[in-house]
Short mmCIF file of the C-alpha atoms (twelve columns), coordinates in Angstrom:
data_MODEL
# 
_entry.id   MODEL 
# 
loop_
_atom_site.group_PDB 
_atom_site.id 
_atom_site.type_symbol 
_atom_site.label_atom_id 
_atom_site.label_alt_id 
_atom_site.label_comp_id 
_atom_site.label_asym_id 
_atom_site.label_seq_id 
_atom_site.Cartn_x 
_atom_site.Cartn_y 
_atom_site.Cartn_z 
_atom_site.pdbx_PDB_model_num 
ATOM 1   C CA . MET A 1   79.395 267.643 -52.090 1 
ATOM 2   C CA . HIS A 2   77.742 266.535 -48.863 1 
ATOM 3   C CA . SER A 3   74.157 265.321 -48.639 1 
ATOM 4   C CA . PRO A 4   71.873 267.306 -46.330 1 
ATOM 5   C CA . GLN A 5   70.088 265.525 -43.512 1 
ATOM 6   C CA . PHE A 6   66.562 264.190 -43.907 1 
ATOM 7   C CA . ARG A 7   63.993 265.172 -41.285 1 
ATOM 8   C CA . ILE A 8   61.591 262.337 -40.512 1 
ATOM 9   C CA . LEU A 9   58.621 262.551 -38.157 1 
ATOM 10  C CA . ALA A 10  59.199 260.166 -35.286 1 
ATOM 11  C CA . THR A 11  58.289 259.476 -31.665 1 
ATOM 12  C CA . TYR A 12  60.702 258.160 -29.062 1 
ATOM 13  C CA . MET A 13  58.721 255.992 -26.664 1 
ATOM 14  C CA . ARG A 14  59.141 253.763 -23.674 1 
ATOM 15  C CA . GLY A 15  57.018 250.657 -23.739 1 
ATOM 16  C CA . GLY A 16  57.307 248.363 -20.708 1 
ATOM 17  C CA . THR A 17  61.004 248.001 -19.926 1 
ATOM 18  C CA . SER A 18  62.125 248.881 -23.455 1 
ATOM 19  C CA . LYS A 19  62.545 252.036 -25.552 1 
ATOM 20  C CA . GLY A 20  62.294 252.496 -29.295 1 
ATOM 21  C CA . VAL A 21  61.861 254.950 -32.153 1 
ATOM 22  C CA . PHE A 22  58.325 254.811 -33.607 1 
ATOM 23  C CA . PHE A 23  57.363 255.840 -37.140 1 
ATOM 24  C CA . ARG A 24  54.171 255.982 -39.134 1 
ATOM 25  C CA . LEU A 25  54.833 254.105 -42.369 1 
ATOM 26  C CA . GLU A 26  53.609 257.070 -44.433 1 
ATOM 27  C CA . ASP A 27  56.184 259.378 -42.807 1 
ATOM 28  C CA . LEU A 28  59.173 257.330 -43.934 1 
ATOM 29  C CA . PRO A 29  60.984 258.299 -47.153 1 
ATOM 30  C CA . VAL A 30  59.439 256.515 -50.122 1 
ATOM 31  C CA . ALA A 31  62.469 254.250 -50.553 1 
ATOM 32  C CA . ALA A 32  62.022 253.028 -46.974 1 
ATOM 33  C CA . GLN A 33  58.277 252.424 -47.110 1 
ATOM 34  C CA . THR A 34  58.816 248.893 -48.375 1 
ATOM 35  C CA . PRO A 35  61.044 246.184 -46.868 1 
ATOM 36  C CA . GLY A 36  64.590 246.047 -48.166 1 
ATOM 37  C CA . LYS A 37  68.090 247.436 -47.970 1 
ATOM 38  C CA . ALA A 38  67.041 251.102 -48.020 1 
ATOM 39  C CA . ARG A 39  64.686 250.665 -45.065 1 
ATOM 40  C CA . ASP A 40  67.242 248.730 -43.038 1 
ATOM 41  C CA . ALA A 41  70.032 251.204 -43.802 1 
ATOM 42  C CA . LEU A 42  67.857 254.156 -42.801 1 
ATOM 43  C CA . LEU A 43  66.708 252.617 -39.524 1 
ATOM 44  C CA . MET A 44  70.187 251.402 -38.587 1 
ATOM 45  C CA . ARG A 45  71.428 254.969 -39.084 1 
ATOM 46  C CA . VAL A 46  68.594 256.277 -36.897 1 
ATOM 47  C CA . ILE A 47  69.717 253.982 -34.083 1 
ATOM 48  C CA . GLY A 48  73.431 254.516 -34.757 1 
ATOM 49  C CA . SER A 49  74.383 250.987 -35.811 1 
ATOM 50  C CA . PRO A 50  76.675 249.329 -36.530 1 
ATOM 51  C CA . ASP A 51  78.807 250.906 -33.818 1 
ATOM 52  C CA . PRO A 52  82.209 249.284 -33.176 1 
ATOM 53  C CA . TYR A 53  82.473 251.391 -30.016 1 
ATOM 54  C CA . GLY A 54  79.246 249.852 -28.702 1 
ATOM 55  C CA . LYS A 55  77.854 253.177 -27.465 1 
ATOM 56  C CA . HIS A 56  75.362 254.432 -30.092 1 
ATOM 57  C CA . THR A 57  76.782 257.912 -29.576 1 
ATOM 58  C CA . ASP A 58  75.737 259.007 -33.093 1 
ATOM 59  C CA . GLY A 59  72.176 257.714 -32.984 1 
ATOM 60  C CA . MET A 60  69.001 257.241 -30.968 1 
ATOM 61  C CA . GLY A 61  69.896 253.770 -29.711 1 
ATOM 62  C CA . GLY A 62  70.818 253.119 -26.105 1 
ATOM 63  C CA . ALA A 63  73.522 250.507 -26.748 1 
ATOM 64  C CA . THR A 64  71.501 247.730 -25.094 1 
ATOM 65  C CA . SER A 65  69.086 245.170 -26.499 1 
ATOM 66  C CA . SER A 66  66.234 246.929 -24.638 1 
ATOM 67  C CA . THR A 67  66.893 250.314 -26.228 1 
ATOM 68  C CA . SER A 68  67.999 249.539 -29.797 1 
ATOM 69  C CA . LYS A 69  64.600 249.075 -31.366 1 
ATOM 70  C CA . VAL A 70  62.499 250.520 -34.194 1 
ATOM 71  C CA . VAL A 71  58.766 250.291 -34.836 1 
ATOM 72  C CA . ILE A 72  56.698 251.030 -37.945 1 
ATOM 73  C CA . ILE A 73  52.935 251.535 -37.565 1 
ATOM 74  C CA . SER A 74  50.373 251.717 -40.385 1 
ATOM 75  C CA . PRO A 75  46.623 251.292 -40.910 1 
ATOM 76  C CA . SER A 76  45.922 247.592 -40.746 1 
ATOM 77  C CA . THR A 77  45.830 245.397 -43.819 1 
ATOM 78  C CA . GLN A 78  43.883 242.787 -41.824 1 
ATOM 79  C CA . PRO A 79  40.109 242.627 -41.245 1 
ATOM 80  C CA . ASP A 80  38.909 243.671 -37.791 1 
ATOM 81  C CA . HIS A 81  42.246 245.204 -36.810 1 
ATOM 82  C CA . ASP A 82  43.171 248.843 -36.319 1 
ATOM 83  C CA . VAL A 83  46.886 248.950 -37.076 1 
ATOM 84  C CA . ASP A 84  49.759 246.836 -38.365 1 
ATOM 85  C CA . TYR A 85  52.766 246.823 -36.059 1 
ATOM 86  C CA . LEU A 86  56.191 245.934 -37.461 1 
ATOM 87  C CA . TYR A 87  59.121 245.622 -35.067 1 
ATOM 88  C CA . GLY A 88  62.845 245.653 -35.794 1 
ATOM 89  C CA . GLN A 89  65.622 244.713 -33.373 1 
ATOM 90  C CA . VAL A 90  68.805 246.561 -34.279 1 
ATOM 91  C CA . PRO A 91  72.064 244.867 -33.257 1 
ATOM 92  C CA . ILE A 92  74.668 247.190 -31.785 1 
ATOM 93  C CA . ASN A 93  77.746 246.003 -33.670 1 
ATOM 94  C CA . ASP A 94  76.290 244.236 -36.720 1 
ATOM 95  C CA . SER A 95  74.972 245.652 -39.976 1 
ATOM 96  C CA . PHE A 96  71.451 244.223 -40.230 1 
ATOM 97  C CA . ILE A 97  68.030 244.372 -38.584 1 
ATOM 98  C CA . ASP A 98  66.322 241.286 -37.195 1 
ATOM 99  C CA . TRP A 99  62.643 241.295 -38.200 1 
ATOM 100 C CA . THR A 100 61.912 237.716 -37.055 1 
ATOM 101 C CA . GLY A 101 60.066 238.401 -33.814 1 
ATOM 102 C CA . ASN A 102 58.042 240.749 -31.666 1 
ATOM 103 C CA . CYS A 103 58.867 242.974 -28.702 1 
ATOM 104 C CA . GLY A 104 56.263 242.342 -26.030 1 
ATOM 105 C CA . ASN A 105 57.337 245.394 -24.070 1 
ATOM 106 C CA . LEU A 106 57.042 247.836 -26.975 1 
ATOM 107 C CA . SER A 107 53.687 246.242 -27.801 1 
ATOM 108 C CA . SER A 108 52.325 248.309 -24.916 1 
ATOM 109 C CA . ALA A 109 53.282 251.534 -26.706 1 
ATOM 110 C CA . VAL A 110 51.590 250.657 -30.005 1 
ATOM 111 C CA . GLY A 111 48.040 251.426 -28.864 1 
ATOM 112 C CA . PRO A 112 48.955 254.814 -27.362 1 
ATOM 113 C CA . PHE A 113 50.960 255.724 -30.478 1 
ATOM 114 C CA . ALA A 114 48.084 254.737 -32.776 1 
ATOM 115 C CA . ILE A 115 45.588 256.833 -30.803 1 
ATOM 116 C CA . ALA A 116 47.854 259.888 -30.572 1 
ATOM 117 C CA . ASN A 117 48.758 259.763 -34.271 1 
ATOM 118 C CA . GLY A 118 45.276 259.667 -35.756 1 
ATOM 119 C CA . LEU A 119 45.177 255.979 -36.630 1 
ATOM 120 C CA . ILE A 120 42.075 255.276 -34.515 1 
ATOM 121 C CA . ASP A 121 38.588 256.575 -35.340 1 
ATOM 122 C CA . PRO A 122 37.984 259.510 -32.947 1 
ATOM 123 C CA . ALA A 123 34.434 258.243 -32.404 1 
ATOM 124 C CA . ARG A 124 35.892 255.194 -30.647 1 
ATOM 125 C CA . ILE A 125 37.974 257.208 -28.218 1 
ATOM 126 C CA . PRO A 126 36.041 257.988 -25.022 1 
ATOM 127 C CA . HIS A 127 36.392 261.261 -23.176 1 
ATOM 128 C CA . ASP A 128 37.322 259.238 -20.101 1 
ATOM 129 C CA . GLY A 129 37.697 255.480 -19.906 1 
ATOM 130 C CA . VAL A 130 39.499 252.818 -21.922 1 
ATOM 131 C CA . CYS A 131 40.097 252.615 -25.669 1 
ATOM 132 C CA . THR A 132 40.574 249.115 -27.070 1 
ATOM 133 C CA . VAL A 133 43.056 248.874 -29.941 1 
ATOM 134 C CA . ARG A 134 43.313 245.719 -32.042 1 
ATOM 135 C CA . ILE A 135 46.875 245.304 -33.276 1 
ATOM 136 C CA . TRP A 136 48.151 243.019 -36.010 1 
ATOM 137 C CA . GLN A 137 51.705 242.000 -35.114 1 
ATOM 138 C CA . ALA A 138 53.034 241.772 -38.649 1 
ATOM 139 C CA . ASN A 139 56.349 240.071 -37.815 1 
ATOM 140 C CA . ILE A 140 54.693 236.935 -36.466 1 
ATOM 141 C CA . GLY A 141 51.131 237.210 -37.748 1 
ATOM 142 C CA . LYS A 142 49.397 237.429 -34.384 1 
ATOM 143 C CA . THR A 143 46.757 239.637 -32.753 1 
ATOM 144 C CA . ILE A 144 47.404 241.799 -29.702 1 
ATOM 145 C CA . ILE A 145 44.622 243.702 -27.958 1 
ATOM 146 C CA . ALA A 146 45.691 246.776 -26.011 1 
ATOM 147 C CA . HIS A 147 43.424 248.381 -23.429 1 
ATOM 148 C CA . VAL A 148 44.632 251.988 -23.268 1 
ATOM 149 C CA . PRO A 149 43.448 254.386 -20.527 1 
ATOM 150 C CA . ILE A 150 42.015 257.673 -21.763 1 
ATOM 151 C CA . ALA A 151 41.603 260.914 -19.804 1 
ATOM 152 C CA . LYS A 152 39.906 263.978 -21.302 1 
ATOM 153 C CA . GLY A 153 40.030 262.446 -24.759 1 
ATOM 154 C CA . GLU A 154 43.766 261.786 -24.763 1 
ATOM 155 C CA . VAL A 155 45.999 258.873 -23.840 1 
ATOM 156 C CA . GLN A 156 46.596 258.836 -20.101 1 
ATOM 157 C CA . GLU A 157 50.306 258.284 -19.520 1 
ATOM 158 C CA . THR A 158 50.771 259.161 -15.872 1 
ATOM 159 C CA . GLY A 159 49.458 257.019 -13.047 1 
ATOM 160 C CA . ASP A 160 50.377 254.874 -10.066 1 
ATOM 161 C CA . PHE A 161 51.030 251.545 -11.810 1 
ATOM 162 C CA . GLU A 162 54.496 250.306 -10.900 1 
ATOM 163 C CA . LEU A 163 56.417 247.993 -13.209 1 
ATOM 164 C CA . ASP A 164 59.632 246.479 -11.883 1 
ATOM 165 C CA . GLY A 165 62.447 247.538 -14.177 1 
ATOM 166 C CA . VAL A 166 60.910 250.983 -14.774 1 
ATOM 167 C CA . THR A 167 61.939 253.773 -12.411 1 
ATOM 168 C CA . PHE A 168 58.737 255.833 -12.259 1 
ATOM 169 C CA . PRO A 169 55.057 254.798 -12.086 1 
ATOM 170 C CA . SER A 170 52.727 255.322 -15.056 1 
ATOM 171 C CA . ALA A 171 49.240 254.411 -16.213 1 
ATOM 172 C CA . GLU A 172 48.509 250.700 -16.573 1 
ATOM 173 C CA . ILE A 173 47.950 249.219 -20.039 1 
ATOM 174 C CA . GLN A 174 46.587 245.693 -20.176 1 
ATOM 175 C CA . LEU A 175 47.694 243.567 -23.124 1 
ATOM 176 C CA . GLU A 176 46.072 240.419 -24.472 1 
ATOM 177 C CA . PHE A 177 48.215 238.260 -26.744 1 
ATOM 178 C CA . LEU A 178 45.687 236.148 -28.657 1 
ATOM 179 C CA . ASP A 179 46.639 232.650 -29.759 1 
ATOM 180 C CA . PRO A 180 50.294 233.330 -28.867 1 
ATOM 181 C CA . ALA A 181 51.485 229.775 -29.524 1 
ATOM 182 C CA . ASP A 182 52.653 228.659 -32.945 1 
ATOM 183 C CA . ASP A 183 49.797 227.223 -34.998 1 
ATOM 184 C CA . GLY A 184 51.878 225.555 -37.682 1 
ATOM 185 C CA . GLU A 185 51.865 228.634 -39.901 1 
ATOM 186 C CA . GLY A 186 54.774 230.498 -38.291 1 
ATOM 187 C CA . ASP A 187 58.347 230.242 -39.465 1 
ATOM 188 C CA . ALA A 188 58.967 227.388 -37.047 1 
ATOM 189 C CA . GLY A 189 56.431 225.403 -39.012 1 
ATOM 190 C CA . GLY A 190 55.338 223.417 -35.987 1 
ATOM 191 C CA . ALA A 191 53.108 223.316 -32.967 1 
ATOM 192 C CA . MET A 192 53.456 224.942 -29.571 1 
ATOM 193 C CA . PHE A 193 56.079 222.325 -28.702 1 
ATOM 194 C CA . PRO A 194 57.897 221.889 -32.019 1 
ATOM 195 C CA . THR A 195 59.515 218.547 -31.177 1 
ATOM 196 C CA . GLY A 196 56.295 217.132 -29.753 1 
ATOM 197 C CA . ASN A 197 57.962 216.784 -26.340 1 
ATOM 198 C CA . LEU A 198 57.597 218.837 -23.178 1 
ATOM 199 C CA . VAL A 199 61.232 218.152 -22.311 1 
ATOM 200 C CA . ASP A 200 64.067 217.220 -24.676 1 
ATOM 201 C CA . ALA A 201 67.701 216.267 -24.201 1 
ATOM 202 C CA . LEU A 202 69.561 218.857 -26.261 1 
ATOM 203 C CA . GLU A 203 73.087 217.949 -27.294 1 
ATOM 204 C CA . VAL A 204 75.271 221.023 -27.650 1 
ATOM 205 C CA . ALA A 205 78.514 220.286 -29.461 1 
ATOM 206 C CA . GLY A 206 81.549 220.969 -27.311 1 
ATOM 207 C CA . VAL A 207 79.423 222.037 -24.346 1 
ATOM 208 C CA . GLY A 208 77.265 219.160 -23.121 1 
ATOM 209 C CA . THR A 209 73.733 217.810 -23.055 1 
ATOM 210 C CA . PHE A 210 70.947 219.740 -21.343 1 
ATOM 211 C CA . ASN A 211 67.345 219.038 -20.514 1 
ATOM 212 C CA . VAL A 212 65.312 221.774 -22.188 1 
ATOM 213 C CA . THR A 213 61.734 222.805 -22.843 1 
ATOM 214 C CA . MET A 214 61.381 224.333 -26.304 1 
ATOM 215 C CA . ILE A 215 58.197 226.285 -26.896 1 
ATOM 216 C CA . ASN A 216 56.724 228.554 -29.565 1 
ATOM 217 C CA . ALA A 217 54.554 230.965 -27.569 1 
ATOM 218 C CA . GLY A 218 55.015 234.714 -27.556 1 
ATOM 219 C CA . VAL A 219 58.513 234.116 -28.879 1 
ATOM 220 C CA . PRO A 220 60.304 230.825 -29.599 1 
ATOM 221 C CA . THR A 221 62.151 230.055 -26.372 1 
ATOM 222 C CA . VAL A 222 64.568 227.422 -25.102 1 
ATOM 223 C CA . PHE A 223 64.166 226.958 -21.338 1 
ATOM 224 C CA . VAL A 224 66.954 225.350 -19.315 1 
ATOM 225 C CA . ASP A 225 67.066 224.294 -15.672 1 
ATOM 226 C CA . ALA A 226 69.264 226.880 -13.915 1 
ATOM 227 C CA . ALA A 227 70.928 224.157 -11.831 1 
ATOM 228 C CA . GLU A 228 72.219 222.427 -14.979 1 
ATOM 229 C CA . LEU A 229 74.065 225.648 -15.780 1 
ATOM 230 C CA . GLY A 230 75.448 226.000 -12.276 1 
ATOM 231 C CA . TYR A 231 73.041 228.815 -11.342 1 
ATOM 232 C CA . ASP A 232 70.306 229.179 -8.736  1 
ATOM 233 C CA . GLY A 233 68.134 231.609 -10.707 1 
ATOM 234 C CA . THR A 234 68.840 234.684 -8.557  1 
ATOM 235 C CA . GLU A 235 71.641 235.981 -10.798 1 
ATOM 236 C CA . LEU A 236 71.732 239.652 -11.773 1 
ATOM 237 C CA . GLN A 237 73.206 241.090 -14.964 1 
ATOM 238 C CA . ASP A 238 76.850 241.387 -13.928 1 
ATOM 239 C CA . ALA A 239 77.035 237.743 -12.841 1 
ATOM 240 C CA . ILE A 240 76.253 236.651 -16.401 1 
ATOM 241 C CA . ASN A 241 77.256 239.535 -18.646 1 
ATOM 242 C CA . GLU A 242 80.784 239.781 -17.249 1 
ATOM 243 C CA . ASP A 243 81.323 236.054 -17.842 1 
ATOM 244 C CA . LYS A 244 82.220 235.561 -21.518 1 
ATOM 245 C CA . ALA A 245 82.378 231.783 -21.146 1 
ATOM 246 C CA . ALA A 246 78.847 231.715 -19.730 1 
ATOM 247 C CA . LEU A 247 77.508 233.881 -22.549 1 
ATOM 248 C CA . ALA A 248 79.199 231.648 -25.115 1 
ATOM 249 C CA . LYS A 249 77.639 228.549 -23.524 1 
ATOM 250 C CA . LEU A 250 74.179 230.117 -23.506 1 
ATOM 251 C CA . GLU A 251 74.553 231.221 -27.127 1 
ATOM 252 C CA . ALA A 252 75.584 227.687 -28.116 1 
ATOM 253 C CA . ILE A 253 72.478 226.307 -26.390 1 
ATOM 254 C CA . ARG A 254 70.347 228.898 -28.182 1 
ATOM 255 C CA . ALA A 255 71.855 228.044 -31.578 1 
ATOM 256 C CA . HIS A 256 71.417 224.292 -31.176 1 
ATOM 257 C CA . GLY A 257 67.894 224.846 -29.862 1 
ATOM 258 C CA . ALA A 258 67.086 226.917 -32.942 1 
ATOM 259 C CA . VAL A 259 68.044 223.980 -35.147 1 
ATOM 260 C CA . ARG A 260 65.962 221.513 -33.121 1 
ATOM 261 C CA . MET A 261 62.995 223.898 -33.268 1 
ATOM 262 C CA . GLY A 262 63.238 224.102 -37.060 1 
ATOM 263 C CA . LEU A 263 64.017 227.822 -37.072 1 
ATOM 264 C CA . ILE A 264 67.363 227.423 -38.866 1 
ATOM 265 C CA . ASP A 265 69.112 224.597 -40.706 1 
ATOM 266 C CA . ASP A 266 72.579 225.023 -39.221 1 
ATOM 267 C CA . VAL A 267 73.936 226.479 -35.980 1 
ATOM 268 C CA . ALA A 268 76.099 228.872 -37.996 1 
ATOM 269 C CA . ALA A 269 72.914 230.668 -39.112 1 
ATOM 270 C CA . ALA A 270 72.039 231.638 -35.531 1 
ATOM 271 C CA . ALA A 271 74.357 234.660 -35.632 1 
ATOM 272 C CA . LYS A 272 72.146 236.253 -38.289 1 
ATOM 273 C CA . ARG A 273 69.042 235.551 -36.220 1 
ATOM 274 C CA . PRO A 274 69.926 236.929 -32.771 1 
ATOM 275 C CA . LEU A 275 66.379 237.961 -31.840 1 
ATOM 276 C CA . THR A 276 64.859 234.469 -31.929 1 
ATOM 277 C CA . PRO A 277 64.792 232.038 -30.310 1 
ATOM 278 C CA . LYS A 278 65.403 233.248 -26.791 1 
ATOM 279 C CA . VAL A 279 67.261 231.164 -24.233 1 
ATOM 280 C CA . ALA A 280 66.197 231.381 -20.593 1 
ATOM 281 C CA . PHE A 281 66.838 229.524 -17.359 1 
ATOM 282 C CA . VAL A 282 64.400 228.844 -14.553 1 
ATOM 283 C CA . ALA A 283 64.557 227.715 -10.937 1 
ATOM 284 C CA . PRO A 284 62.276 227.243 -7.917  1 
ATOM 285 C CA . PRO A 285 61.575 230.318 -5.745  1 
ATOM 286 C CA . LYS A 286 64.346 231.706 -3.542  1 
ATOM 287 C CA . ASP A 287 64.879 234.972 -1.672  1 
ATOM 288 C CA . TYR A 288 67.106 237.500 -3.445  1 
ATOM 289 C CA . VAL A 289 67.713 241.205 -3.794  1 
ATOM 290 C CA . SER A 290 66.787 242.804 -7.117  1 
ATOM 291 C CA . SER A 291 69.024 245.132 -9.100  1 
ATOM 292 C CA . SER A 292 67.310 248.146 -7.485  1 
ATOM 293 C CA . GLY A 293 68.017 246.819 -3.980  1 
ATOM 294 C CA . LYS A 294 64.436 245.704 -3.433  1 
ATOM 295 C CA . PRO A 295 64.098 242.366 -1.575  1 
ATOM 296 C CA . VAL A 296 62.178 239.681 -3.445  1 
ATOM 297 C CA . LEU A 297 60.808 236.963 -1.188  1 
ATOM 298 C CA . ALA A 298 60.399 233.345 -2.251  1 
ATOM 299 C CA . ALA A 299 56.950 233.364 -0.650  1 
ATOM 300 C CA . ASP A 300 55.810 236.074 -3.099  1 
ATOM 301 C CA . ILE A 301 56.782 234.314 -6.347  1 
ATOM 302 C CA . ASP A 302 56.113 230.999 -8.077  1 
ATOM 303 C CA . LEU A 303 59.495 230.646 -9.777  1 
ATOM 304 C CA . LEU A 304 62.661 232.436 -10.836 1 
ATOM 305 C CA . ALA A 305 63.396 233.245 -14.487 1 
ATOM 306 C CA . ARG A 306 66.297 234.865 -16.305 1 
ATOM 307 C CA . ALA A 307 66.506 235.367 -20.074 1 
ATOM 308 C CA . ILE A 308 69.178 236.299 -22.582 1 
ATOM 309 C CA . SER A 309 68.383 239.021 -25.109 1 
ATOM 310 C CA . MET A 310 70.741 239.744 -27.992 1 
ATOM 311 C CA . GLY A 311 73.619 237.999 -26.245 1 
ATOM 312 C CA . LYS A 312 73.213 239.585 -22.799 1 
ATOM 313 C CA . LEU A 313 71.171 238.855 -19.694 1 
ATOM 314 C CA . HIS A 314 68.080 241.066 -19.848 1 
ATOM 315 C CA . HIS A 315 67.758 243.589 -17.030 1 
ATOM 316 C CA . ALA A 316 64.150 242.527 -16.420 1 
ATOM 317 C CA . MET A 317 62.160 240.245 -18.740 1 
ATOM 318 C CA . MET A 318 61.138 240.561 -22.365 1 
ATOM 319 C CA . GLY A 319 57.373 240.759 -22.768 1 
ATOM 320 C CA . THR A 320 57.291 237.996 -25.357 1 
ATOM 321 C CA . ALA A 321 59.420 235.757 -23.131 1 
ATOM 322 C CA . SER A 322 56.962 236.481 -20.324 1 
ATOM 323 C CA . VAL A 323 54.239 235.045 -22.552 1 
ATOM 324 C CA . ALA A 324 56.425 231.972 -23.144 1 
ATOM 325 C CA . ILE A 325 56.942 231.608 -19.373 1 
ATOM 326 C CA . ALA A 326 53.200 231.825 -18.721 1 
ATOM 327 C CA . ALA A 327 52.371 229.332 -21.470 1 
ATOM 328 C CA . ALA A 328 55.021 226.829 -20.388 1 
ATOM 329 C CA . ALA A 329 54.054 227.179 -16.726 1 
ATOM 330 C CA . ALA A 330 50.470 226.303 -17.616 1 
ATOM 331 C CA . VAL A 331 51.480 222.929 -19.070 1 
ATOM 332 C CA . PRO A 332 52.256 220.226 -16.478 1 
ATOM 333 C CA . GLY A 333 55.602 218.556 -17.136 1 
ATOM 334 C CA . THR A 334 57.577 221.419 -18.649 1 
ATOM 335 C CA . LEU A 335 60.708 222.651 -16.908 1 
ATOM 336 C CA . VAL A 336 58.959 225.947 -16.224 1 
ATOM 337 C CA . ASN A 337 55.959 224.213 -14.674 1 
ATOM 338 C CA . LYS A 338 58.235 222.034 -12.536 1 
ATOM 339 C CA . ALA A 339 60.175 225.075 -11.320 1 
ATOM 340 C CA . ALA A 340 56.846 226.609 -10.294 1 
ATOM 341 C CA . GLY A 341 55.968 223.518 -8.240  1 
ATOM 342 C CA . GLY A 342 54.011 221.541 -10.822 1 
ATOM 343 C CA . GLY A 343 50.268 221.158 -11.057 1 
ATOM 344 C CA . THR A 344 47.773 223.157 -13.063 1 
ATOM 345 C CA . ARG A 345 48.013 226.942 -13.066 1 
ATOM 346 C CA . ASP A 346 46.781 229.789 -15.247 1 
ATOM 347 C CA . VAL A 347 48.688 232.610 -13.551 1 
ATOM 348 C CA . VAL A 348 52.302 232.814 -12.406 1 
ATOM 349 C CA . VAL A 349 54.372 235.426 -10.646 1 
ATOM 350 C CA . PHE A 350 58.038 235.084 -11.482 1 
ATOM 351 C CA . GLY A 351 61.122 236.798 -10.169 1 
ATOM 352 C CA . HIS A 352 63.473 238.478 -12.648 1 
ATOM 353 C CA . PRO A 353 66.592 240.626 -12.150 1 
ATOM 354 C CA . SER A 354 64.598 243.833 -11.583 1 
ATOM 355 C CA . GLY A 355 61.797 242.394 -9.471  1 
ATOM 356 C CA . THR A 356 58.632 240.439 -10.203 1 
ATOM 357 C CA . LEU A 357 55.984 240.132 -12.893 1 
ATOM 358 C CA . ARG A 358 52.544 238.549 -12.934 1 
ATOM 359 C CA . VAL A 359 51.376 237.002 -16.197 1 
ATOM 360 C CA . GLY A 360 48.557 234.643 -17.069 1 
ATOM 361 C CA . ALA A 361 47.852 232.032 -19.735 1 
ATOM 362 C CA . GLU A 362 45.317 229.235 -20.071 1 
ATOM 363 C CA . ALA A 363 46.566 226.115 -21.818 1 
ATOM 364 C CA . THR A 364 44.325 223.367 -23.157 1 
ATOM 365 C CA . ARG A 365 45.123 220.001 -24.670 1 
ATOM 366 C CA . SER A 366 43.201 218.595 -27.618 1 
ATOM 367 C CA . GLN A 367 44.070 215.478 -29.599 1 
ATOM 368 C CA . GLY A 368 47.488 215.353 -28.006 1 
ATOM 369 C CA . SER A 369 48.450 218.970 -28.825 1 
ATOM 370 C CA . TRP A 370 48.647 221.930 -26.469 1 
ATOM 371 C CA . THR A 371 47.239 225.357 -27.318 1 
ATOM 372 C CA . VAL A 372 46.962 228.685 -25.516 1 
ATOM 373 C CA . ALA A 373 43.986 230.920 -26.326 1 
ATOM 374 C CA . LYS A 374 45.599 234.056 -24.916 1 
ATOM 375 C CA . ALA A 375 48.126 235.405 -22.484 1 
ATOM 376 C CA . ILE A 376 47.522 238.532 -20.404 1 
ATOM 377 C CA . MET A 377 49.893 240.948 -18.738 1 
ATOM 378 C CA . SER A 378 50.039 244.581 -17.693 1 
ATOM 379 C CA . ARG A 379 52.596 247.079 -18.899 1 
ATOM 380 C CA . SER A 380 52.885 250.856 -19.217 1 
ATOM 381 C CA . ALA A 381 54.093 253.259 -21.894 1 
ATOM 382 C CA . ARG A 382 55.077 256.883 -22.236 1 
ATOM 383 C CA . VAL A 383 56.136 259.310 -24.947 1 
ATOM 384 C CA . LEU A 384 59.652 260.508 -24.195 1 
ATOM 385 C CA . MET A 385 60.110 262.827 -27.175 1 
ATOM 386 C CA . GLU A 386 58.353 263.564 -30.430 1 
ATOM 387 C CA . GLY A 387 59.315 265.588 -33.452 1 
ATOM 388 C CA . LYS A 388 61.741 264.889 -36.282 1 
ATOM 389 C CA . VAL A 389 64.718 262.586 -36.248 1 
ATOM 390 C CA . ARG A 390 67.529 263.579 -38.605 1 
ATOM 391 C CA . VAL A 391 69.423 261.160 -40.823 1 
ATOM 392 C CA . PRO A 392 72.180 261.964 -43.341 1 
ATOM 393 C CA . GLY A 393 70.771 261.776 -46.854 1 
ATOM 394 C CA . ASP A 394 73.492 259.419 -48.068 1 
ATOM 395 C CA . ALA A 395 72.773 256.900 -45.300 1 
ATOM 396 C CA . PHE A 396 70.235 254.872 -47.303 1 
# 
């Protein structure tokens, strides 16, 4: 006797340089409306994980860290917020979902989804203009404000805003990440710089010792000087992702950084927490050619940045890591700030594999501790498909 397939209302969306399957909490089967094994099993089956072939042929995933994502949206449980946004990163080959962090790119799709799916009071949606959506990022307990363009009473998706890493232009969505640095209440249990230092010497067993900046802002991130890794910061995906030794070294740095940041107790636990922290390397500006063939000039950027996502070099830059870059660049003395030329700055333009991105953050120091009130960046989002996703009934 074979179980029939469930039909579940869902929307497949691009947000920034990522794609994911979006659900309203109320549309999920009852067993999956609360956290636990049933929810994880259902959503892994939606994506098509775990897949030993690494292709996601039997699911909605795209077999990359940027396209193997799920999102659950519900009316907010928090005062003065519109919706709760829960994000899950689905590994390709492993049988679990990492709920420890946020996706800054998909954050840009949350406001449009909420408006289109009746989660925002119609009286607040202008006929033409901008609708402001206050989002509670439930994974990390932070507020995101999305400014969503509206045309004729509906979300405007088309436009002329170009985002490097996305093929076609769309309408611009401005995001504000409020208080993006750790305030001592996150799972790192520390401040913006968890060790109290702007730069630390990180010993990585069997690999070496590296100068790093470890920061909790947007997403916990371990920044390394590209030169210490033998890079110049202009590397594209193939240069890193085809080098297994390089990926192993970067993963070892990430794991040891996670321990120093207080995110895990032992490096062995890092494998079950692939989403956070991120590891990234930075370098001073230099001319290069992006993955699309577009020249990027040193004169047009403040620094170079490359980041690893789920064990691979990201094709552009994660939105949350962009927040970390902006926050670290705003603090004199960090490796990111030094790569950008030092000094005080509240906006940086950095070069990534697909092109450039401008992001801003204002850092202040009080009683010896650094804080960031908010980080700002622009993204875009678009509905790719909506309807019902089908999942075998015995999958969860």
